[in-house]
C-alpha positions, 0 to 999 in steps of 0.5 A, a space after each residue: 499500499 505504501 509503494 502505491 500511495 507514494 507512486 501516485 504521490 509522484 505521478 501528482 508531482 510530476 504533473 503539477 511541474 509538466 502543466 505549463 503550457 497546457 491547454 486552460 480548462 473550463 473552471 470546474 465550480 462554472 458546472 453550477 451553470 446548470 439550470 433547473 430545466 436541464 435537469 428535467 431533461 437529464 438522460 439516463 441509461 440504467 432504467 431500461 439500457 437505453 437512453 431517456 430522459 427521467 420524464 420518459 423512465 418508468 421509475 422513480 430516479 436519483 442521479 448524483 453528478 460529480 459536481 455534487 460529489 466536488 460541491 458536497 466534499 463526500 470521501 468514500 462510495 459509502 457517504 455518497 450513498 448515505 446521501 441518497 434520499 431513502 437510503 440509510 447506512 448500517 455497518 457491523 464491522 463483519 468479514 466483508 467489513 459489511 457496509 449495507 444500506 437499507 432502503 425504502 424500510 427494508 434491510 437484509 443482514 449481511 453484505 448490501 444484496 438488495 440493489 443490483 450495484 454495477 460499475 459503467 453498467 457492468 455488474 459487481 456481485 459477488 456469487 457466494 452470497 449474491 451481494 454487492 459488498 461496497 469494500 468489494 467494488 471500491 470506486 474512488 469518488 474522484 472517478 465518479 462521473 455520475 451515479 444513476 440510483 434507480 428505485 424500485 423493482 428493476 428485476 425485468 431488466 437485471 434479474 435476481 437481487 435487483 429487489 429494490 432497485 439499481 445502482 449504476 456507477 459511471 466513470 468512464 465519460 472521456 471529456 479530455 480532462 484529466 485529474 491527479 490530486 493528493 489529500 490527507 487528514 486526521 485519524 489517518 485518512 488519506 488519498 491519492 488519485 490519478 486519472 487520465 482521459 482523452 482520445 480522437 474521432 476513433 478512439 476514447 479512453 479513460 483510467 483511474 487509479 486510486 489508493 485511500 484508507 482510514 484508522 477506521 473508528 476508535 471506541 472502547 468495545 464497552 460502548 458497544 457491549 456490556 458482555 466482553 468475555 474473558 475467553 476473548 483474551 483482550 487487554 483491560 479496558 479493549 478498544 477498536 483502536 487498530 483494529 478496524 482500520 481499512 486500506 484500498 486500491 481501485 483502478 479501472 481503465 476504459 477503452 473504445 475504437 469505433 464500435 468495440 470497447 474494453 473495461 477492466 476492473 481491479 480492486 484490492 481491500 486490507 481492512 479489520 473486521 469483527 468475527 464471532 468477537 473482536 480479535 487479539 492484537 491488530 484484530 482479524 483482517 480481511 483481505 478482498 480482491 476482486 477483477 471484472 472485464 468486459 469486452 463489447 460491441 455496440 451499433 447503431 444500424 439506423 435510426 430504428 435499430 441499436 444493438 449492444 453485445 458483451 461478455 464478461 469475467 469475474 473474479 473475486 476472494 474474501 481471504 479472512 485471517 482469524 486472530 481470536 486470541 493470543 495462542 498463534 497455534 489457534 489463528 485460522 482462517 475463512 477463505 470465499 473465491 469464486 470466478 464466473 463469466 457472462 454474456 448478454 445481448 440487447 437490441 433496441 428498435 423503434 419501429 415508429 416515433 411512437 413505439 420502441 422495443 428493447 429485447 435482451 438475453 443474458 447468461 451467466 455462468 459460475 465456474 467456480 464457488 467455495 467456502 473453506 475454513 479452518 478455526 478450530 479455536 471456534 468451537 470444541 468440535 468444529 475443526 474445519 469445513 470445506 463447502 461449495 460448489 461440488 466438482 464438475 459442476 457450474 451454476 448457471 442463469 439464463 433469461 430473456 427479456 423485453 420492454 416496450 413503451 408506446 405514446 397513445 397520444 402526446 400526453 399518454 404512454 404506456 409501458 410493459 415489460 417481462 422477464 423469464 429467468 432459470 437458474 437449473 438445479 446444480 450440486 453442493 459439497 459440504 465436507 466438515 472435520 469434528 473432534 469431539 473425543 479426540 478422534 477425527 471424524 469426518 461428515 461428507 455430503 453431496 445435495 442437489 438444489 432442486 428448484 430450478 423452474 424459469 420464473 416470470 416477472 412483469 412490469 408495467 407503467 402508464 405515463 401521463 405528460 401533464 405539460 412539458 414540465 409536470 409529469 405523473 408515473 403510475 407504476 407496478 413491477 415485481 422483482 426476485 431475489 434467488 437463494 444464494 449457494 451460501 443460504 443453499 448449505 442447508 440443502 447438505 446440512 439438513 437434507 430433509 429440509 425443504 429447499 428455498 425458493 426465490 424471495 420475491 417482492 410487487 411494488 406500486 408507485 405512483 410519482 410526480 415529477 415537476 418543474 414547479 418554476 424555474 427556480 424549483 423541481 419537485 419529486 413525490 412517490 407514494 409506493 407500496 411493497 408487498 414481499 414475500 418468501 423472504 429468507 429468514 432464520 428460523 430455530 426448531 426443535 427436532 429429536 430433542 435439539 434446537 437447529 437453526 435453519 434457513 427458511 422462506 417465512 419472512 413477509 411484509 409490507 412497507 407504505 412510504 411517502 418521499 418528498 423531494 424538492 431542488 431549488 436554484 434561487 439564484 445563479 450562486 446558490 442551490 439546494 435540495 431537501 428530502 423528507 422520507 415517511 415509511 411504515 413496515 410492518 412484518 407480516 410473518 406469523 407470530 411477528 404481526 404485532 412485533 415491530 419491524 426491525 431496521 425499518 425507520 419510519 422518518 428520514 431526511 436529507 438537505 443539501 446547501 451550495 453556494 458560491 461565496 466569489 468566483 473561486 470559492 463555494 461552500 457545500 453543506 450536506 446532511 442527513 437525519 435517519 430515525 430510531 430503529 428496532 433490532 432483530 426479534 429473536 424467538 425463545 427456545 425450548 428448555 430442553 431440560 424441562 420436559 413440560 416445555 411444549 410451547 409451539 412456535 408462535 408461543 417461542 416467538 411471543 417468548 422472545 426478546 431483541 438481540 439488541 438496544 433500540 438504536 436512536 435517531 441521530 442527525 449527521 452534518 457535513 460541510 466542505 470549502 472548495 477553491 479553485 484556481 489557485 496558486 495556479 490555473 486548474 488547482 483547486 484545494 478542498 477542505 472537508 469536515 465529516 461530521 460536523 457536529 461529532 454527532 454520535 451515529 450507533 447503528 443497530 445490532 444485526 444478526 451477523 454480529 449480534 455481541 454488539 448488543 448496544 449495537 456498532 458505532 459510525 465515524 466521529 468527527 474527521 477533517 481531510 485537506 485535498 488538493 488536485 490539478 485538472 489538465 
């Protein structure tokens, strides 16, 4: 990491010295010259894999621009997404370094898995949990040209995992402008970044390289739990100091020649995590590596026909080194690794000026997907585990979809789409070694995932263009979320249990998008989500033994109202305010009267950007996240009491929360940016995260339930950045 950082710093100084004589570029702060009318006519591609204006897209959309990131100074992708209306951050510091997000009242423990996350349209999924860990994606904020957040079920376009929408992070817009920057701040925060972008009529390219990191949070573990065990072998008054550091490297390169293009992404994270309980000394360290590469061809054959074909290869590994106590002979590891490839074909047709159609075909093949664990100190009996795809087997997914829209009149448009998707059965191997009596025993099984039927996923909408500046959208959609191989381990652990089916969600939504005046834009969404077959962990007694299973027992509904307004009263001033009211109910049997976990009922977001003088701007951004309950854990039968015959509903009623309620909090950030200082096109920014030093307390999750008080977010820190555009 130090070598990479030193090279990036050297690159910056080379660029600074070589800048003399370079063509002067437009002052970046002049991007404030955009108008709200431009915003109304903004075009996006992520919603339908074709370019459309926001008014014509049957979805609720949030766009984060490079200008937003520069104005408000956000330092990481996690910070950017935390400022997206409706999204709220929870970090339990588990093995992927689980920065996870809830959205629209729904949160799933573990790594982020309820929205598809892409970089330049390329999926960043890992295949063990079918999730999108941000510590795998690692995009540096300086590399981001824009982020398109599509809210609502997007499975017709993106298949499984687009449960609550899709996020496309765009870094490859070639504008013949390059950048080099460094930053340093309190709490060990550092950044170094370089970008080269340009080309000719035929060749275009962009390359982004970054290294950044932080000391993480430094808090006494006593602020997170009252139950610090002697068996953890931690020092007196233990803290997280030095145990939750992270260091990240990110590289992407994109090239296009005529109609061909090639993209490559490489990321590496080294970060401290907490697994089962805090580690000894510098703690447990997760080394996360990921590679994505795509090759494609895109061509417009005429005004009526456009086609795009793409193939990709993906590799992922998360190697977690355990240090569960000071005895080095007891150190262990947890290793997840996978390899996959995919291919996709999209055809866009415009038969008439009123009618357009998109066809798509998709195929993905997971060639390797394994979990290897060696952690003998975690159990008196357990020694090691080898599980994953059985030898000679792969996980294959194929899908085909279409979307079409037709303008009935100048004001009314109909939209419809459907996807058929299938993941045929595959075999899972499971080998575990026990040593309960001093003699090694082995358990080895192979099981087959059987729910491989095709699934049909529909979507429909009616768009009413009241006028050129007022639009009303009535939308319906369904989405599915396939059980991952990690969740399907019960097939071989407990072969007599019913296998998992895909979870599903359907959404009804009305969206009003309007330019109220030349100075204000309003966006209002009223939505209701119905989720069923959610994968839940359930305790059940069998033959006198309490076992923990994954089941399709989860059900919930959410009714929400999202209101956002963007204001630009003068050329030098812009602001936004979003308020979200939502109410989620747990509809699972036995939980109807128990408040749903991880579902705040009130959220608010605000930004303010002001150009003080020609070269100096001030940005404020903040958000409020309401109070959240933690998971309700059912009670278990008392095996020593022969008269304990409580049924599962009674066990639920006798249960309790795994942690305390997380209080609501308000977090405020500020950024001051100076442009064209010292030299043309040199900028400097001063960013203060958590200006009020608010205590951010995330609720306890099922993934890390040792912290009954909840885990903590970053306290106040300062960052000073300097960079040059050339």
